[in-house]
C-alpha positions as CSV (number, residue, x, y, z in Angstrom):
1,X,-15.9,52.6,15.5
2,X,-18.3,49.8,16.6
3,X,-15.6,47.8,18.4
4,X,-15.1,48.7,22.0
5,X,-11.6,49.0,23.4
6,X,-12.2,46.0,25.8
7,X,-12.8,43.6,22.9
8,X,-9.7,44.9,21.0
9,X,-7.5,44.4,24.0
10,X,-8.8,40.8,24.6
11,X,-8.3,39.8,21.0
12,X,-4.7,41.0,21.0
13,X,-3.8,39.2,24.3
14,X,-5.6,35.9,23.6
15,X,-4.1,35.3,20.1
16,X,-0.5,34.9,21.2
17,X,-1.3,33.2,24.5
18,X,-1.6,29.5,23.3
19,X,0.5,28.5,20.3
20,X,-0.8,24.9,20.5
21,X,-4.2,26.2,19.3
22,X,-2.4,27.6,16.2
23,X,-1.0,24.2,15.3
24,X,-4.1,22.2,16.0
25,X,-5.5,22.5,12.4
26,X,-2.3,21.2,11.0
27,X,-2.2,18.3,13.4
28,X,-5.8,17.4,12.6
29,X,-5.0,17.5,8.8
30,X,-2.1,15.2,9.3
31,X,-4.2,12.7,11.3
32,X,-6.9,12.7,8.7
33,X,-4.4,12.2,5.9
34,X,-2.8,9.3,7.8
35,X,-6.1,7.4,8.2
36,X,-7.3,8.2,4.6
37,X,-4.1,7.7,2.6
38,X,-1.1,6.3,4.4
39,X,-2.7,3.5,6.5
40,X,-4.6,1.9,3.6
41,X,-1.5,2.0,1.4
42,X,0.5,0.2,4.0
43,X,-2.2,-2.4,4.4
44,X,-2.2,-2.9,0.6
45,X,1.5,-3.4,0.5
46,X,1.4,-6.0,3.3
47,X,-1.3,-7.9,1.4
48,X,0.8,-7.8,-1.8
49,X,3.9,-9.0,0.0
50,X,2.0,-11.9,1.6
51,X,0.5,-12.8,-1.8
52,X,4.0,-12.9,-3.4
53,X,5.4,-15.0,-0.6
54,X,2.5,-17.5,-0.9
55,X,3.0,-18.1,-4.7
56,X,3.9,-21.8,-5.4
57,X,4.2,-24.1,-8.4
58,X,1.0,-24.6,-10.3
59,X,-0.6,-21.2,-9.5
60,X,-1.9,-19.1,-12.4
61,X,-0.5,-15.5,-12.1
62,X,-0.6,-12.2,-13.9
63,X,2.5,-10.0,-14.1
64,X,2.4,-6.2,-13.8
65,X,2.9,-6.2,-17.6
66,X,-0.4,-8.1,-18.1
67,X,1.2,-11.5,-19.0
68,X,-0.8,-14.5,-17.8
69,X,0.9,-17.7,-17.1
70,X,1.3,-20.7,-14.8
71,X,4.1,-20.9,-12.3
72,X,6.4,-23.9,-13.1
73,X,9.2,-23.1,-10.7
74,X,9.8,-20.8,-7.7
75,X,13.4,-20.1,-7.1
76,X,15.1,-19.0,-3.9
77,X,16.8,-15.9,-5.5
78,X,13.5,-14.1,-5.9
79,X,12.7,-15.3,-9.4
80,X,9.7,-17.2,-10.7
81,X,9.6,-19.3,-13.8
82,X,6.2,-18.9,-15.6
83,X,4.9,-20.8,-18.6
84,X,3.0,-18.4,-20.8
85,X,2.4,-20.8,-23.6
86,X,3.0,-24.4,-24.3
87,X,6.8,-24.8,-24.2
88,X,7.4,-21.1,-23.7
89,X,8.8,-20.2,-20.2
90,X,10.0,-16.9,-18.9
91,X,11.7,-15.9,-15.7
92,X,10.3,-12.9,-13.8
93,X,11.0,-11.4,-10.5
94,X,8.5,-12.1,-7.7
95,X,7.9,-8.3,-7.2
96,X,6.5,-7.9,-10.7
97,X,3.6,-10.3,-10.0
98,X,0.4,-8.2,-9.9
99,X,-1.9,-11.0,-8.7
100,X,-2.8,-14.6,-8.5
101,X,-5.6,-15.6,-10.8
102,X,-6.1,-19.1,-9.4
103,X,-4.4,-21.0,-6.7
104,X,-3.7,-24.7,-6.7
105,X,-4.5,-27.0,-3.9
106,X,-1.5,-28.0,-1.6
107,X,-0.1,-31.4,-2.3
108,X,-1.3,-34.2,-0.1
109,X,1.3,-35.4,2.4
């Protein structure tokens, strides 16, 4: 009643003319999700991997289970030997290390 025929004809023709405009909101949502969720997670994974590779003998570490201990041996097969109490040593995989509590100084050459 209040809409003129010229407006109705323009709305019908312009809606199907450009399909890129229909997908623009989805593209914007994906870009925002990438910068808010995916990119920070990838950065965190890189930092964790670098931390695991830098673990050496004498470092105090915490496992993902919450066990604190001192690294006594780093093996080539991906295992780390940790002393959790005097005379009590356990072997854990490097991937289960959650963090390094304190690092030791490198040995003098």
